C-alpha positions, 0 to 999 in steps of 0.5 A: 355075809354076816347079817345081824337082826336086831328087833323084838322077841315076843309071844302072842297069846290069842284067845276067842270069846264066842259072844260080843263084848258090846253085849257085856257093857252097860252104858252108864257103868263104863267108868267101873268096868269089871269083866271076866270073859270065859274064852273058847280057846288059847293059841300061843304063837311065837313072834316079834319082828326080830325073831320072825325075820331071823327065823325066815332067814334060817329057813333059807339057810342064811344063818342069821344072828338074832340080837335082842332081849328075852326073859328067863322063860326063853329056853323053849323059844331059843331051842325052836329058833336054833332048830330052824338055823338061827344063831341065838347066842347074842340074845340077852337074857333078863334075870328078872323079866318075862319075854315080851307078850301080847295077850289079846281076846277076839270076840265073835264080831272081830272086836279085840281087847289086848295088852302088850307087856314089854317085859325083857324087851326093855333091856335091849338098850343094854346090848352092845353090837361091838360084842356081837361083832367080836364074837363072829369076826365082824358084821357086814349088815345090821337090820335095826328092826322094831324094838325098844326105842332106846335100843334102836337109837343105840344100835343106829348110833353104834353102827355109824360110829363103827362104820357098820352098814345098817338097814333102818326098819321102824315098822310098828315103832314108827307111830310112837316116834317123832320126826327127829327120832326118825331122822336119826334112825334113817340117815345114812342107812344102807337100806330103808324098809317101809310099806306104802303107808309108813312111807308116807308117815316118814315123809310127813313126820320128818318134813323130808320129801321123798327125793330128800330121804332117797338122797340120805339112804342107799336104797329105799325098799317099799313093800306094796301089798299085793303089788309086790315091792319097789326098790329105789336108788338115786340116779337109777330106774326103780326095781319092781317085783310082783308077788308070787301067785298065792294058793290061799289067804289065811293070815297077813300077820308077819308077811312084811317080816317074811319079805325082809327075811328073804330079801336079806338072805338074798343079800347074804347070798350076793344075788342081785337086788331083783333076785333078793326081792323075788326071794322075799316076795316068795317067802312072804307068799308062804306066810300069808298062806299060813296062820302064824308068823313062824308056822310055815314050812319051807320045802325046797322043791315046792318053794323052787317050783313056785318060784320058777313059775312066778319069776322064770327059769333064769331066776330060779337057777340063780337062786337054787344054787344058794337055797339051804 
């Protein structure tokens, strides 16, 4: 099963300031703020939802096709992804712009000052999925993840016009989208991904009820935080899968992307929706135990031991046959 993952490709530059921002602000001079903070460290992490999901699928041996736009500084990041099983040949490289970048400083009270540079991500709207499909002999599913909004709309319309099944996954972009855009992006999706809060926001912005939305998509996949995930389909009982036991909670960033990576890998293997969700929850557990979205290591034996403990021998036997 050939799955293309569209979405943002970015790097995060994270710094820590040992003091408090509030101590550096003068109340009657806020209209002329000019400050520079001497930080203790710099942590550069690879990210972007498209790259995070593709990385997870690559770790599982599912050979995803990453589709997005990056800058002329992408060489090192590309090599990293390719070493971890990701096909990056459909990434558009900007001739003039840097890869999207999030720069953030956190103070001792956990307050943050950050900036997001869109950069090359804005060129994702220029990518045609037909070119991707022709290169690999067709596409079985396209995940349309958070990206340049124009790119998300173009990819969705192209999937419809070419009869390519697609999964709608707005995540971070849902806050800036209006109801009409969301209606366009989800109508006819084979899968609709969201967390619980996003689920409510989708219903509020579109004006459609839960039942109406469920009638417009093949499957509604809602992540429930520590309670796992629920998969719904019209006329069928919901499938609910709990989380695997975590060894520690280090950083929740990227957990949703990891679930999607595991779930999509399960679809690529042809296992049941329940099994796919279990793989997603197991991979998400590895990510929450690690600082960074692509810093975890998938050790096959350890993964299967923990998977067996969480979901049983029958489930493990089925998954083990596919795990790369």
